[in-house]
C-alpha positions in Angstrom: 1.2 0.9 -28.7 2.4 -0.3 -24.9 4.6 2.0 -23.6 6.1 0.6 -19.7 4.8 -3.0 -18.7 6.3 -2.7 -14.9 5.5 -4.9 -11.8 4.0 -3.9 -8.5 3.3 -5.9 -5.8 2.2 -4.4 -2.5 1.5 -5.7 1.4 -2.0 -6.4 2.9 -3.4 -3.1 3.1 -1.8 -0.6 1.3 -4.4 1.5 -1.0 -3.7 2.6 -4.0 -4.1 4.7 -7.4 -6.8 7.4 -6.4 -6.5 9.0 -9.3 -6.7 9.3 -13.1 -4.7 9.8 -15.9 -5.8 12.6 -19.1 -4.4 10.7 -21.3 -2.9 6.9 -20.1 -4.5 3.8 -19.6 -3.4 0.1 -18.6 -4.2 -2.8 -18.2 -3.6 -4.8 -15.0 -3.2 -8.6 -14.6 -3.0 -9.8 -11.3 -0.2 -12.7 -10.6 -0.1 -13.4 -7.0 -3.7 -11.5 -4.2 -6.3 -9.8 -4.6 -7.4 -6.3 -5.4 -10.5 -4.7 -4.6 -11.0 -2.0 -7.5 -13.1 1.2 -7.2 -13.9 3.0 -10.6 -16.0 6.3 -12.1 -16.5 8.6 -14.9 -14.6 11.2 -14.2 -16.6 14.5 -12.5 -19.0 12.1 -11.3 -21.1 12.2 -7.8 -22.2 8.1 -8.4 -20.5 5.5 -5.6 -17.6 3.2 -7.6 -18.1 0.8 -8.8 -16.7 -2.0 -7.4 -15.3 -5.0 -8.3 -12.8 -7.7 -6.7 -10.1 -8.7 -9.0 -8.4 -11.8 -8.1 -4.9 -13.8 -8.9 -5.4 -15.1 -13.5 -7.3 -11.8 -14.1 -6.9 -8.6 -16.4 -8.6 -6.0 -16.0 -7.9 -2.4 -17.9 -9.0 1.4 -17.0 -8.6 3.9 -19.7 -8.1 7.4 -19.4 -10.7 10.0 -17.4 -11.9 7.1 -15.2 -11.0 7.7 -10.8 -10.0 4.3 -9.7 -8.6 2.9 -6.3 -6.8 -0.5 -5.8 -7.2 -1.4 -2.6 -5.4 -5.2 -0.9 -6.6 -7.5 1.5 -4.5 -9.5 1.4 -0.3 -9.2 -0.1 -0.7 -8.6 -3.9 1.4 -8.2 -6.6 0.1 -7.6 -10.1 1.6 -6.6 -13.7 0.1 -3.1 -15.1 1.0 -2.6 -19.0 0.2 1.6 -19.9 -0.1 3.5 -22.9 3.1 5.6 -22.4 5.6 5.5 -20.3 6.6 5.4 -16.2 8.6 8.6 -16.4 8.2 9.8 -13.3 7.7 13.5 -15.9 5.2 12.3 -17.6 3.3 10.1 -15.4 2.8 13.4 -13.4 1.7 15.9 -16.3 -0.5 12.9 -17.2 -1.8 12.1 -13.6 -5.1 13.7 -11.4 -5.2 12.5 -7.6 -8.4 12.9 -6.5 -10.0 11.1 -3.6 -12.3 8.1 -4.1 -11.3 5.5 -1.4 
């Protein structure tokens, strides 16, 4: 079940996320631009995996996966999440990390 859908617009050079979710998950669909996406399992010391996500592509982030997004260009993307984006709910489920 989808709990929220959000359109996010971001500028070239921005860094987003650098966190993980305890229970929530999300699909991201890139509407325009591209995303340099990094991820690894919570508790891992491995070098994060790097993926280049292009316009028209969809990717999934499950719970307990540290993730970060760098933007080599202006971009917009849709986020489909299981949970709500009410600030308190979102913050209670989120753990900030320094992945990138």
